[in-house]
C-alpha positions as CSV (number, residue, x, y, z in Angstrom):
1,M,-38.0,165.8,17.8
2,P,-39.8,164.5,20.9
3,P,-43.0,162.6,20.2
4,L,-46.3,164.5,20.3
5,K,-48.4,164.1,23.3
6,P,-51.9,163.6,22.4
7,T,-54.8,165.5,24.1
8,P,-57.0,163.3,26.3
9,A,-60.2,162.3,24.9
10,Q,-63.3,163.2,27.2
11,R,-63.2,162.3,30.7
12,R,-65.1,164.9,32.4
13,S,-67.9,165.7,29.8
14,P,-70.9,163.4,29.4
15,D,-70.3,163.6,25.7
16,S,-67.6,161.4,24.1
17,R,-65.1,163.3,22.1
18,I,-62.2,163.1,19.8
19,E,-59.5,165.6,20.4
20,R,-57.6,166.0,17.3
21,T,-53.9,167.2,18.1
22,S,-51.9,169.9,16.5
23,R,-50.0,169.8,13.3
24,A,-46.6,168.7,14.8
25,P,-45.3,165.4,13.3
26,S,-45.9,162.4,15.5
27,R,-43.3,159.9,16.5
28,H,-44.5,157.7,13.4
29,G,-43.6,160.6,10.9
30,Q,-47.2,161.5,10.1
31,Q,-49.0,164.7,11.0
32,T,-52.2,164.4,13.1
33,Q,-55.3,166.5,12.6
34,P,-55.6,170.1,13.9
35,S,-57.5,170.3,17.2
36,H,-61.2,170.1,16.6
37,P,-63.4,168.2,18.9
38,A,-66.3,166.1,17.6
39,T,-68.9,165.3,20.2
40,G,-71.5,162.4,20.2
41,N,-74.9,162.2,21.9
42,T,-73.9,159.6,24.5
43,P,-70.9,158.9,26.6
44,I,-68.6,155.9,26.1
45,P,-69.9,153.0,28.0
46,P,-67.6,151.7,30.9
47,E,-67.1,148.6,28.9
48,G,-65.9,150.4,25.9
49,E,-67.2,151.0,22.3
50,R,-65.7,149.6,19.0
51,L,-63.4,152.3,17.6
52,N,-65.3,152.4,14.2
53,K,-68.6,153.1,15.8
54,Y,-67.1,155.8,18.0
55,L,-65.6,157.5,15.0
56,A,-68.9,157.3,13.1
57,R,-71.2,158.4,16.1
58,T,-69.0,161.3,16.9
59,G,-69.1,162.6,13.4
60,V,-65.5,162.1,12.4
61,C,-66.1,159.6,9.6
62,S,-68.3,156.5,8.5
63,R,-67.8,153.2,9.9
64,R,-66.5,152.0,6.6
65,E,-64.0,154.9,6.6
66,A,-63.0,154.1,10.0
67,D,-62.1,150.5,9.2
68,D,-60.0,151.7,6.2
69,W,-58.3,154.3,8.4
70,I,-57.6,151.6,11.0
71,S,-56.3,149.3,8.4
72,R,-53.9,152.0,7.2
73,G,-52.5,152.8,10.6
74,W,-54.1,156.3,10.7
75,V,-55.8,155.9,14.0
76,H,-54.0,155.8,17.3
77,I,-55.4,155.0,20.8
78,N,-53.2,156.4,23.6
79,G,-50.3,156.8,21.1
80,K,-50.4,153.3,19.8
81,P,-51.7,152.0,16.4
82,V,-55.0,150.1,16.7
83,V,-56.3,147.0,15.4
84,M,-59.5,146.2,13.7
85,G,-62.3,145.6,16.2
86,Q,-60.5,147.4,19.1
87,K,-62.5,149.4,21.6
88,V,-62.0,153.0,22.9
89,L,-62.5,153.2,26.8
90,P,-63.5,156.4,28.7
91,G,-60.4,158.5,29.2
92,D,-58.6,157.0,26.2
93,R,-56.7,159.3,23.9
94,V,-57.9,159.0,20.3
95,E,-55.7,160.3,17.4
96,V,-56.5,160.5,13.8
97,K,-53.6,161.2,11.4
98,R,-53.8,164.1,9.0
99,A,-53.4,161.8,6.0
100,A,-57.0,160.7,6.9
101,T,-58.5,163.9,6.7
102,Q,-56.5,164.8,3.4
103,Q,-58.2,161.8,2.0
104,Q,-61.5,162.7,3.1
105,A,-61.2,166.2,2.0
106,G,-60.9,164.9,-1.7
107,R,-64.2,163.3,-1.4
108,V,-67.0,165.1,-3.2
109,T,-70.8,165.3,-2.9
110,I,-72.9,166.1,-5.9
111,L,-76.4,167.6,-6.1
112,L,-78.3,166.3,-9.1
113,H,-81.8,167.4,-10.3
114,K,-82.9,164.0,-11.2
115,P,-85.5,163.7,-14.2
116,V,-88.2,161.0,-14.5
117,G,-86.9,157.6,-16.0
118,Y,-83.6,157.3,-13.9
119,V,-83.3,155.1,-10.9
120,S,-81.3,156.3,-7.6
121,G,-78.9,153.3,-7.5
122,Q,-78.0,150.4,-9.7
123,A,-79.5,149.9,-13.1
124,E,-82.8,148.0,-13.0
125,D,-85.5,147.0,-15.3
126,G,-83.7,148.5,-18.2
127,Y,-83.6,152.0,-16.7
128,R,-80.3,153.7,-16.2
129,P,-78.9,154.8,-13.0
130,A,-78.7,158.5,-12.1
131,V,-75.1,158.5,-11.7
132,T,-74.8,158.1,-15.6
133,L,-75.8,161.9,-15.7
134,I,-72.8,163.0,-14.0
135,R,-70.8,164.0,-17.0
136,P,-68.8,167.3,-17.5
137,E,-71.2,168.5,-20.3
138,N,-74.3,168.3,-17.6
139,Q,-72.3,170.3,-15.0
140,W,-74.5,173.4,-14.2
141,Q,-72.9,176.7,-15.4
142,G,-74.2,178.1,-12.2
143,D,-72.0,175.8,-10.2
144,T,-69.9,178.3,-7.9
145,S,-68.0,175.4,-6.0
146,G,-64.8,176.1,-7.9
147,R,-64.5,172.2,-8.4
148,R,-63.8,170.8,-11.9
149,F,-65.1,167.4,-12.9
150,D,-62.6,164.6,-12.4
151,R,-63.5,160.9,-13.4
152,A,-62.1,160.1,-9.8
153,H,-65.1,161.7,-8.5
154,L,-67.3,158.9,-9.7
155,R,-65.6,156.2,-7.8
156,G,-67.7,155.1,-4.8
157,L,-70.3,157.8,-5.7
158,A,-73.7,156.7,-4.1
159,A,-77.3,158.0,-3.5
160,A,-77.8,159.3,0.1
161,G,-81.6,158.8,0.0
162,R,-83.5,157.2,-2.7
163,L,-85.7,159.1,-5.3
164,D,-88.4,156.9,-7.2
165,I,-88.0,156.3,-11.0
166,D,-91.1,158.5,-11.5
167,S,-90.1,161.3,-9.2
168,V,-87.9,164.2,-9.9
169,G,-85.8,166.7,-8.0
170,L,-83.0,166.8,-5.5
171,L,-80.8,163.7,-5.4
172,V,-77.6,163.7,-3.3
173,L,-74.7,161.6,-4.6
174,T,-71.6,161.4,-2.3
175,Q,-68.4,159.7,-1.8
176,D,-68.5,160.9,1.9
177,G,-69.8,158.5,4.5
178,R,-70.4,161.5,6.9
179,V,-72.9,163.0,4.4
180,A,-74.7,159.6,3.9
181,R,-74.9,159.4,7.8
182,Q,-76.4,162.8,8.2
183,L,-79.1,162.1,5.5
184,I,-79.9,158.3,5.8
185,G,-78.2,157.2,9.0
186,E,-80.2,155.4,11.9
187,D,-79.9,158.7,13.9
188,A,-80.3,161.2,11.0
189,E,-82.4,164.3,11.8
190,A,-82.2,166.1,8.4
191,T,-85.8,166.6,7.0
192,K,-86.6,166.3,3.5
193,E,-89.2,168.6,1.6
194,Y,-91.5,167.6,-1.4
195,L,-94.0,169.0,-3.6
196,V,-96.8,166.6,-4.4
197,R,-99.3,166.9,-7.1
198,V,-102.4,164.8,-6.4
199,R,-106.0,163.9,-7.4
200,Y,-108.9,163.1,-5.2
201,G,-110.9,160.2,-7.0
202,R,-111.7,161.8,-10.4
203,I,-111.0,165.2,-9.1
204,E,-108.0,166.8,-10.5
205,R,-108.8,170.5,-10.2
206,E,-109.5,172.4,-6.8
207,V,-108.6,169.1,-4.8
208,E,-108.0,171.1,-1.7
209,A,-111.8,172.1,-1.5
210,A,-112.9,168.5,-2.1
211,F,-110.5,166.7,0.3
212,P,-111.6,166.2,3.8
213,R,-109.7,168.2,6.5
214,E,-109.7,165.0,8.8
215,R,-107.8,163.0,6.1
216,L,-105.2,165.9,5.9
217,Q,-104.8,165.5,9.5
218,L,-104.2,161.9,9.2
219,L,-101.3,162.6,6.6
220,R,-99.7,164.6,9.3
221,H,-100.0,162.0,12.1
222,G,-101.7,158.9,12.6
223,L,-100.8,156.5,9.6
224,S,-98.8,153.4,9.6
225,L,-96.9,151.5,6.9
226,D,-95.8,147.9,7.0
227,G,-97.1,147.7,10.6
228,K,-94.9,150.5,11.9
229,A,-96.4,154.1,12.9
230,L,-95.1,156.9,10.8
231,K,-93.2,159.8,12.4
232,P,-95.2,163.1,12.5
233,A,-95.0,165.0,9.2
234,Q,-95.7,168.5,8.0
235,V,-98.2,168.3,5.3
236,S,-100.1,171.6,3.9
237,W,-101.5,172.6,0.9
238,Q,-99.1,174.5,-1.5
239,N,-101.9,175.3,-4.0
240,P,-105.3,173.7,-4.7
241,E,-103.7,170.7,-6.6
242,Q,-100.4,170.4,-4.9
243,L,-99.3,169.4,-1.2
244,R,-96.0,170.3,0.6
245,F,-94.6,167.3,2.6
246,V,-91.8,167.7,5.2
247,L,-90.5,164.3,6.2
248,Q,-88.1,163.0,9.0
249,E,-87.9,159.6,7.5
250,G,-87.8,157.9,4.1
251,R,-89.6,154.8,3.8
252,H,-90.0,153.0,0.3
253,R,-92.4,155.1,-1.7
254,Q,-93.6,156.6,1.6
255,I,-95.6,159.7,0.3
256,R,-97.1,157.8,-2.5
257,R,-98.4,155.1,-0.1
258,M,-99.4,157.7,2.6
259,C,-101.6,159.4,0.0
260,E,-103.2,156.0,-1.2
261,L,-104.2,155.4,2.5
262,V,-106.2,158.6,2.4
263,G,-107.7,158.3,-0.9
264,L,-105.4,160.3,-3.0
265,T,-103.4,159.6,-6.1
266,V,-100.1,161.2,-6.5
267,T,-99.6,162.5,-10.2
268,G,-96.3,164.2,-9.7
269,L,-93.6,164.3,-6.9
270,K,-90.6,166.6,-6.7
271,R,-88.1,166.7,-3.8
272,I,-87.0,170.3,-3.3
273,R,-84.9,170.2,-0.1
274,M,-82.6,167.6,2.0
275,G,-81.5,169.3,5.3
276,R,-80.4,172.8,4.8
277,V,-79.5,172.3,1.1
278,T,-82.3,173.2,-1.6
279,L,-82.7,172.3,-5.1
280,G,-82.7,176.1,-6.2
281,Q,-82.4,176.9,-9.7
282,L,-80.5,173.7,-10.6
283,P,-82.1,172.6,-14.1
284,P,-83.4,169.1,-14.7
285,G,-80.8,166.6,-15.7
286,Q,-77.9,168.9,-14.5
287,W,-75.7,168.7,-11.4
288,R,-73.4,170.7,-9.2
289,Y,-70.9,170.2,-6.4
290,L,-71.9,171.0,-2.9
291,R,-70.1,173.9,-1.9
292,A,-67.6,174.3,1.1
293,D,-70.0,176.6,2.7
294,E,-73.0,174.3,2.6
295,D,-74.1,171.8,5.0
296,F,-76.9,169.4,5.4
């Protein structure tokens, strides 16, 4: 069988592109991905761009995954295997072998309703990591993903966005670098939504009536943490004792520190949404798989 002719990567469009070729076998005996362009926000510079950065920027995989794929010979440029550190140039033809997408398809993302007392990452100060809750007996009965628990799903599972030990709500744990990039990457655009119970000085009831409006406006825009201005946030009263925050960034203990700057004390914090995925009816301490029809 003659070798497959790869489709050229972008040359005319200002967006860089990966054109994945058809299912026909390549001359190396491996199948390539079906055609499905993944575009980036900026073109490839004339001097080229490191291939792992390019694959991550265009949403194909994470840099770590790209390095793994390159080391396995699953990525070609202009029909030839690439080496670590190689650059892609404008007009180059980039192919990703089907073996890479098959590996990627097996990676899972888990949604956990984290209770108080668990840390998002590694165990610290005697507190258990949230990943220890990912056990078959804790899988939510309302999980409609069709997936069954497999211990392999715990390998490389990491939190995509921290949730403080004394906070509760939606914690995303993933094996997929693309999901992590969507939620916590440098160019991540996914917003996160929180319900935050507060008190103002000694006032614990009807806080909304006592809290100055100009300070509420400061929560929305005008505060800085660690010498760096915060991005504008959506902040409104959910009820007289509870605020609703929608953030575009995730600084360390950001909401608690923002509240302290305007005289509020946080007494409870719950994350209810990350991107387009909500906590919904998921009970505390239980988890479910991200469904195929869900995306952040």
